[in-house]
GUTI-682294 format. One line per 4 residues: their letters; for each residue x, y, z of N, C-alpha, C. Coordinates in Angstrom, 3 decimals. Each point is the difference from the previous one (the first is absolute). Example, Ala and Ser with C-alpha at 12.3 -4.5 7.8 and 13.67 -1.06 7.14 Angstrom:
as = 13.190 -5.690 7.800 -0.890 1.190 0.000 0.900 1.200 0.000 ~ -0.350 1.050 -0.720 0.820 1.190 0.060 -0.770 1.090 0.730
***
This chain:
mrgs = 39.892 -5.447 -29.606 0.694 -0.013 1.273 1.458 0.384 -0.252 ~ 0.518 0.848 0.822 1.395 0.411 -0.161 0.924 -1.031 0.618 ~ 1.220 -0.081 -0.496 0.984 -0.969 0.480 0.380 0.218 1.451 ~ -0.020 1.242 0.498 0.410 0.275 1.371 -1.010 -0.504 1.018
deed = -1.265 -0.192 -0.399 -1.009 -0.508 0.922 0.261 -1.456 0.352 ~ 0.539 -0.762 -0.920 0.228 -1.412 0.233 1.204 -0.250 0.894 ~ 0.874 0.938 0.121 1.191 -0.198 0.805 -0.318 -0.045 1.485 ~ -1.106 0.622 0.434 -0.314 0.084 1.419 -0.729 -1.228 0.534
vste = -0.419 -0.904 -0.840 -0.777 -1.154 0.420 0.939 -1.169 0.279 ~ -0.132 -0.590 1.195 0.829 -1.143 0.365 -0.586 -1.265 -0.601 ~ 0.832 -0.867 -0.507 -0.455 -1.266 -0.576 0.290 -1.173 0.916 ~ 0.572 0.235 1.159 0.328 -1.082 0.924 -1.243 -0.453 0.735
qspp = -0.132 -1.302 0.203 -1.094 -0.579 0.759 0.426 -0.106 1.458 ~ -0.923 0.251 0.931 0.340 -0.183 1.408 -0.007 -1.487 0.312 ~ 0.852 -0.448 0.926 0.064 -1.423 0.340 -1.329 -0.466 0.604 ~ -0.392 -1.262 -0.213 -1.260 -0.506 0.560 0.022 0.073 1.521
gqdt = -1.193 0.343 0.569 -0.112 0.068 1.449 0.359 1.353 0.560 ~ 0.603 0.839 -0.745 0.363 1.317 0.511 -1.188 0.921 -0.177 ~ -0.334 0.728 1.059 -1.117 0.937 -0.036 0.448 1.258 -0.717 ~ -0.650 0.323 -1.086 0.383 1.187 -0.768 -0.676 1.256 0.525
rlsc = -0.926 -0.160 0.922 -0.709 1.154 0.543 0.862 0.687 1.034 ~ 0.008 1.302 -0.056 0.749 0.767 0.992 -0.926 0.311 1.159 ~ 0.454 -0.223 1.201 -0.844 0.262 1.156 0.512 1.209 0.756 ~ -0.946 0.638 0.655 0.330 1.154 0.830 -0.046 -0.427 1.451
ahel = 0.671 0.714 0.851 0.074 -0.364 1.409 -1.355 0.116 0.691 ~ -0.885 0.888 -0.466 -1.264 0.257 0.700 -1.217 -0.620 -0.692 ~ 0.171 -0.813 -1.018 -1.148 -0.438 -0.784 -0.915 -0.984 0.734 ~ 0.476 -0.778 0.926 -0.833 -0.982 0.671 -0.443 0.432 1.391
egrp = 0.195 1.234 0.342 -0.421 0.476 1.319 -1.518 -0.061 0.111 ~ -0.483 -0.490 1.114 -1.424 -0.043 0.259 -0.723 -1.157 -0.665 ~ 0.668 -0.786 -0.806 -0.650 -1.135 -0.656 0.294 -1.261 0.795 ~ -1.002 -0.839 0.193 0.240 -1.255 0.710 0.758 -0.961 -0.896
sgpq = 0.791 -0.837 0.620 0.720 -1.005 -0.771 -0.846 -1.274 -0.022 ~ -0.055 -0.657 -1.120 -0.751 -1.243 -0.125 -1.433 0.224 -0.425 ~ -0.717 -1.098 -0.262 -1.382 0.094 -0.477 -0.939 0.460 1.110 ~ -1.071 0.683 -0.409 -0.993 0.506 0.944 -1.360 -0.619 -0.317
eaar = -0.912 0.019 0.993 -1.348 -0.504 -0.190 -0.782 0.989 -0.866 ~ -0.824 -0.511 -0.902 -0.801 0.856 -0.879 -1.037 0.765 0.812 ~ -0.294 1.224 -0.432 -0.994 0.818 0.688 -1.382 -0.575 -0.236 ~ -0.858 0.072 1.017 -1.372 -0.486 -0.127 -0.853 1.064 -0.659
egsq = -0.996 -0.448 -0.732 -0.896 0.935 -0.664 -1.393 -0.165 0.558 ~ -0.748 1.105 0.032 -1.409 -0.051 0.367 -0.226 -0.090 1.490 ~ -1.277 -0.079 0.339 -0.415 -0.053 1.386 0.283 -1.379 0.579 ~ 0.378 -0.048 1.246 0.295 -1.265 0.659 -1.146 -0.463 0.883
apdt = -1.121 0.764 0.001 -1.148 -0.375 0.825 -0.685 -1.226 -0.609 ~ -0.462 -0.926 0.821 -0.669 -1.185 -0.534 -1.351 0.357 -0.590 ~ -0.437 -0.788 -0.966 -1.310 0.187 -0.611 -1.020 -0.647 0.917 ~ -0.834 0.802 0.645 -0.930 -0.524 0.984 -1.439 0.068 -0.469
cpll = -0.228 0.189 -1.302 -1.364 0.085 -0.518 -0.654 -1.376 0.046 ~ -1.110 -0.133 0.707 -0.676 -1.295 0.037 -0.742 -0.239 -1.314 ~ -0.032 -1.244 -0.437 -0.727 -0.342 -1.210 -1.394 -0.465 0.387 ~ -1.000 0.695 -0.489 -1.382 -0.349 0.293 -0.538 -0.820 -1.158
gsrt = -0.543 -1.133 0.294 -0.423 -0.925 -1.035 -1.220 0.419 -0.788 ~ -0.847 0.902 0.502 -1.250 0.306 -0.673 0.156 0.991 -1.148 ~ 1.148 0.659 -0.129 0.182 0.999 -1.044 0.812 -0.572 -1.151 ~ -0.133 0.633 -1.156 0.792 -0.439 -1.147 1.448 0.391 0.214
arer = 0.873 -0.561 -0.822 1.431 0.284 0.136 0.283 1.483 -0.224 ~ -0.680 0.619 -0.955 0.238 1.425 -0.280 -0.469 0.857 1.178 ~ -1.164 -0.334 0.577 -0.495 0.760 1.148 0.951 -0.136 1.189 ~ 0.524 -1.225 0.228 0.972 -0.177 1.080 1.254 0.802 -0.280
hdad = 0.419 -0.019 -1.259 1.221 0.702 -0.393 -0.110 1.490 0.318 ~ -1.126 0.631 -0.315 -0.158 1.434 0.224 -0.404 0.323 1.440 ~ -0.925 -0.766 0.561 -0.555 0.349 1.305 0.969 -0.270 1.146 ~ 0.837 -1.013 -0.122 0.900 -0.333 1.096 1.219 0.895 0.055
kplc = 0.266 0.696 -1.069 1.155 0.888 -0.011 -0.329 1.295 0.717 ~ 0.998 0.608 0.616 -0.232 1.351 0.515 -0.330 0.921 -1.161 ~ -0.684 1.087 0.285 -0.466 0.909 -1.039 1.133 0.484 -0.883 ~ 1.169 0.243 0.588 1.111 0.540 -0.780 0.586 -1.038 -0.947
qqgf = -0.334 -1.288 0.163 0.558 -1.028 -0.873 -0.970 -0.446 -1.081 ~ -1.252 0.485 0.033 -0.937 -0.354 -1.049 0.426 0.727 -1.256 ~ 0.407 -0.741 -0.990 0.623 0.593 -1.167 -0.967 0.557 -1.025 ~ 0.577 0.694 -0.933 -0.718 0.507 -1.156 0.604 -0.730 -1.186
ekad = -0.593 -1.138 -0.325 0.551 -0.886 -1.004 -0.345 0.464 -1.403 ~ 0.653 -0.576 -0.964 -0.269 0.324 -1.396 -1.443 -0.349 -0.368 ~ -0.536 -1.051 0.605 -1.375 -0.412 -0.279 -1.018 0.995 0.549 ~ 0.413 0.911 0.869 -0.895 1.020 0.562 -0.100 1.229 -0.891
rvlk = 0.719 0.007 -1.115 0.054 1.188 -0.850 -0.647 -0.236 -1.354 ~ -0.627 1.039 -0.535 -0.457 -0.004 -1.383 1.186 0.501 -0.805 ~ 0.495 -0.812 -0.926 1.227 0.334 -0.706 -0.180 0.183 -1.502 ~ -0.944 -0.696 -0.591 -0.106 -0.017 -1.457 -0.929 1.088 -0.514
rgtf = 0.378 0.537 -1.142 -0.762 1.081 -0.618 -1.436 -0.439 -0.286 ~ -0.181 -1.227 -0.446 -1.333 -0.508 -0.299 -0.900 -0.016 1.226 ~ 0.569 -0.338 1.144 -0.778 -0.011 1.239 -0.387 1.419 0.396 ~ 0.945 0.938 -0.135 -0.321 1.395 0.278 -1.154 0.463 -0.893
krvy = 0.083 -0.310 -1.309 -1.041 0.414 -0.942 -1.349 -0.608 0.357 ~ 0.001 -1.286 0.382 -1.252 -0.668 0.377 -0.630 0.674 1.203 ~ 0.818 0.343 0.993 -0.530 0.637 1.202 -0.525 1.400 -0.321 ~ 0.723 0.753 -0.831 -0.460 1.334 -0.385 -1.319 -0.060 -0.764
esgr = -0.123 -0.954 -0.923 -1.177 -0.055 -0.869 -1.217 -0.618 0.675 ~ 0.191 -1.064 0.750 -1.159 -0.700 0.560 -0.188 0.242 1.491 ~ 0.934 0.690 0.631 -0.072 0.166 1.449 -0.852 1.175 0.435 ~ -0.266 0.014 1.266 -0.751 1.070 0.641 0.979 1.091 0.406
klqs = -0.374 1.260 -0.148 0.884 1.123 0.309 -0.451 0.650 1.303 ~ 0.951 0.118 0.944 -0.273 0.636 1.289 1.000 1.126 0.213 ~ -0.492 1.127 0.501 0.851 1.167 0.241 0.360 0.100 1.477 ~ 1.204 0.441 0.244 0.501 0.280 1.342 0.774 1.312 -0.094
plft = 0.188 0.707 1.102 0.789 1.230 -0.080 1.443 -0.234 -0.425 ~ 0.538 -1.193 0.223 1.403 -0.275 -0.286 0.230 -0.795 -1.278 ~ -1.007 -0.719 -0.477 0.165 -0.832 -1.181 -1.348 -0.301 -0.640 ~ 0.046 -0.468 -1.234 -1.169 -0.527 -0.694 0.193 -1.504 -0.100
afia = -1.021 -0.747 0.410 0.101 -1.459 0.019 -0.912 -0.598 -1.073 ~ 0.519 -0.989 -0.700 -0.767 -0.796 -0.947 0.005 -1.421 0.533 ~ -1.203 -0.603 0.132 -0.122 -1.292 0.667 -0.755 -0.958 -0.908 ~ 0.569 -1.175 -0.205 -0.631 -1.044 -0.804 0.273 -1.348 0.656
psss = -0.860 -0.988 -0.251 0.265 -1.337 0.533 1.321 -0.546 -0.549 ~ 0.727 -0.683 0.850 1.317 -0.508 -0.373 -0.106 -1.376 -0.637 ~ 0.864 -0.257 -0.954 0.099 -1.337 -0.575 0.941 -0.868 0.836 ~ 0.635 0.605 0.983 0.940 -0.688 0.881 -0.746 -0.539 1.220
drsr = 0.709 -0.745 0.839 -0.603 -0.540 1.211 0.130 0.945 1.184 ~ 0.433 1.223 -0.241 0.193 0.985 1.065 -0.265 1.398 -0.527 ~ -0.109 0.943 0.920 -0.133 1.401 -0.394 1.367 0.534 -0.383 ~ 0.024 0.836 -1.039 1.262 0.558 -0.487 -0.147 1.502 -0.162
iglt = 1.141 0.689 0.013 -0.007 1.446 -0.144 0.960 0.413 -1.111 ~ -0.425 0.994 -0.766 0.840 0.602 -1.025 0.076 1.486 0.273 ~ 1.164 0.588 -0.153 0.204 1.405 0.345 0.498 0.778 -1.202 ~ -0.550 1.198 -0.182 0.503 0.894 -1.039 0.209 1.374 0.626
atrr = 1.163 0.558 -0.259 0.338 1.346 0.481 0.678 0.717 -1.171 ~ -0.688 0.959 -0.579 0.512 0.666 -1.197 0.960 1.126 0.365 ~ 0.680 0.517 -1.004 0.974 1.069 0.217 -0.639 1.302 0.453 ~ -1.300 0.115 -0.180 -0.689 1.210 0.463 0.080 0.162 1.517
lgka = 0.265 -1.091 0.706 0.101 0.062 1.467 1.235 0.754 0.459 ~ 1.060 -0.081 -0.761 1.243 0.641 0.400 1.183 -0.875 -0.332 ~ 1.034 0.166 0.776 1.255 -0.718 -0.249 -0.136 -1.479 0.346 ~ 0.984 -0.766 -0.443 -0.035 -1.457 0.173 -0.084 -0.396 1.471
hdrn = 0.690 0.727 0.875 -0.033 -0.397 1.412 -1.391 0.211 0.595 ~ -0.753 0.984 -0.497 -1.379 0.194 0.462 -0.897 -1.136 -0.493 ~ 0.143 -0.370 -1.254 -0.803 -1.093 -0.563 0.324 -1.320 0.708 ~ 1.283 -0.243 0.252 0.400 -1.234 0.683 -0.537 -0.048 1.423
rcrr = 0.026 1.127 0.685 -0.528 0.057 1.367 -1.490 -0.330 0.009 ~ -0.747 0.562 -0.942 -1.435 -0.283 -0.091 -0.250 -1.483 -0.223 ~ 0.747 -0.604 -0.894 -0.162 -1.441 -0.258 0.375 -0.822 1.227 ~ 1.073 0.384 0.690 0.400 -0.738 1.213 -1.085 0.063 1.064
llre = -0.584 1.175 0.198 -1.053 0.146 1.009 -1.208 -0.872 -0.341 ~ -0.399 0.006 -1.259 -1.154 -0.809 -0.405 0.298 -1.495 0.110 ~ 1.192 -0.419 -0.400 0.368 -1.416 0.121 -0.020 -0.456 1.451 ~ 0.548 0.835 0.877 0.046 -0.370 1.422 -1.400 -0.078 0.590
afrr = -0.848 0.960 -0.307 -1.373 -0.034 0.519 -0.735 -1.234 -0.535 ~ 0.188 -0.319 -1.275 -0.624 -1.196 -0.563 0.543 -1.258 0.673 ~ 1.311 -0.068 0.170 0.628 -1.174 0.612 -0.526 -0.248 1.405 ~ -0.147 1.061 0.759 -0.430 -0.152 1.395 -1.469 -0.361 0.130
hkga = -0.824 0.385 -0.981 -1.445 -0.189 0.149 -0.608 -0.875 -1.087 ~ 0.818 -0.713 -0.770 -0.544 -0.820 -1.079 -0.854 -1.144 0.525 ~ 0.151 -0.362 1.252 -0.833 -1.040 0.591 -1.467 0.370 0.025 ~ -0.311 1.301 0.006 -1.393 0.444 -0.015 -0.679 -0.346 -1.327
leha = 0.781 -0.214 -1.044 -0.546 -0.338 -1.322 0.168 -1.478 -0.328 ~ 0.277 -0.825 0.980 0.330 -1.408 -0.232 -1.084 -0.726 -0.791 ~ -1.257 0.276 0.272 -1.085 -0.721 -0.665 -0.491 0.727 -1.245 ~ 0.386 1.254 -0.195 -0.509 0.776 -1.127 0.690 -0.358 -1.311
kldi = 1.296 -0.266 0.006 0.780 -0.327 -1.201 -0.217 1.038 -1.102 ~ 0.566 1.177 0.218 -0.162 1.124 -0.913 1.333 0.433 -0.580 ~ -0.044 0.557 -1.205 1.133 0.721 -0.560 -0.297 1.474 0.192 ~ 0.916 0.692 0.669 -0.174 1.417 0.305 1.141 0.763 -0.657
vlnv = -0.338 0.986 -0.805 1.004 0.873 -0.604 -0.202 1.385 0.597 ~ 1.065 0.543 0.569 -0.061 1.314 0.638 0.810 1.006 -0.806 ~ -0.657 1.081 -0.410 0.674 1.114 -0.660 0.190 1.089 1.044 ~ 1.234 0.319 0.278 0.341 0.936 1.072 -0.328 1.429 -0.425
krem = -0.559 0.768 0.938 -0.276 1.421 -0.228 1.094 0.841 0.636 ~ 0.091 1.233 -0.413 1.051 0.914 0.473 -0.062 0.226 1.517 ~ -1.190 -0.075 0.583 -0.165 0.225 1.442 0.745 -1.037 0.839 ~ 0.283 -1.141 -0.601 0.660 -1.060 0.753 1.471 0.285 0.261
vsas = 0.606 0.855 -0.788 1.422 0.305 0.174 0.264 0.548 1.400 ~ -0.931 0.802 0.521 0.202 0.601 1.324 -0.713 -0.767 1.111 ~ -0.619 -1.125 -0.314 -0.761 -0.761 1.001 0.925 -0.844 0.868 ~ -0.427 -0.239 1.222 0.743 -0.869 0.916 -0.467 -1.443 -0.191
ygev = 0.749 -0.931 0.594 -0.389 -1.403 -0.115 -1.352 -0.232 0.665 ~ -0.268 0.652 1.106 -1.279 -0.166 0.691 -1.179 0.392 -0.886 ~ 0.143 1.084 -0.740 -1.062 0.422 -0.907 -0.201 -1.012 -1.124 ~ 1.094 -0.533 -0.524 -0.081 -0.991 -1.073 -0.677 -1.265 0.516
evei = 0.376 -0.416 1.192 -0.577 -1.204 0.588 -1.509 0.143 0.207 ~ -0.432 1.155 0.481 -1.430 0.254 0.198 -0.745 -0.095 -1.330 ~ 0.564 0.599 -1.050 -0.656 -0.035 -1.313 -0.044 -1.413 -0.584 ~ 1.050 -0.777 0.214 0.003 -1.397 -0.474 -1.066 -0.804 0.731
lklf = -0.111 0.190 1.311 -1.015 -0.726 0.762 -1.407 0.395 -0.447 ~ -0.215 1.287 -0.278 -1.299 0.443 -0.526 -0.285 -0.671 -1.343 ~ 1.022 -0.059 -0.848 -0.162 -0.644 -1.296 -0.360 -1.465 0.163 ~ 0.679 -0.695 0.913 -0.272 -1.420 0.200 -1.421 -0.229 0.493
trcq = -0.511 0.858 0.876 -1.381 -0.154 0.460 -0.978 0.263 -1.142 ~ 0.314 0.970 -0.863 -0.861 0.261 -1.157 0.039 -1.160 -0.991 ~ 1.136 -0.665 -0.096 0.123 -1.150 -0.913 -0.834 -1.178 0.461 ~ -0.199 -0.137 1.292 -0.746 -1.139 0.550 -1.485 0.089 -0.325
r = -0.503 1.203 -0.319 -1.431 0.171 -0.264 -0.402 -0.569 -1.322
***
């Protein structure tokens, strides 16, 4: 450090209570003075779902919600490599124009889905779109498989990149009816 740099630094302390911040004439324009109420989050509509005593808690949880609120939970997904391998090796193989499905009995208490979309399909946004469409179709219609308890692994085909959601939904419903047999 050069000696001339130290000459420009003040060593005096400001007196206590003195505001060392410099203010501008226009800095507080448009801001309210004093504390404000915190913003509310989420919907303010009351929860009006009736609880029916004859169904299990999980069935009430899914059935009483509007369709758009029925979630796609982690438990609805096939995540582990070993599970994928088990479904590929011991499962039944079904062909669809948009995907190849491998179906095996689930070790879980619910039906689950696993998705694979390889780089042969195209760019990442195409692969992600295909997975989103399949997840949404499964989420909306997983109630049709409530008693089957299956692990389903879907390998996406190239034709799905240009498919609409309606086409994907039709193929998923066809698959679910074939799974029931």
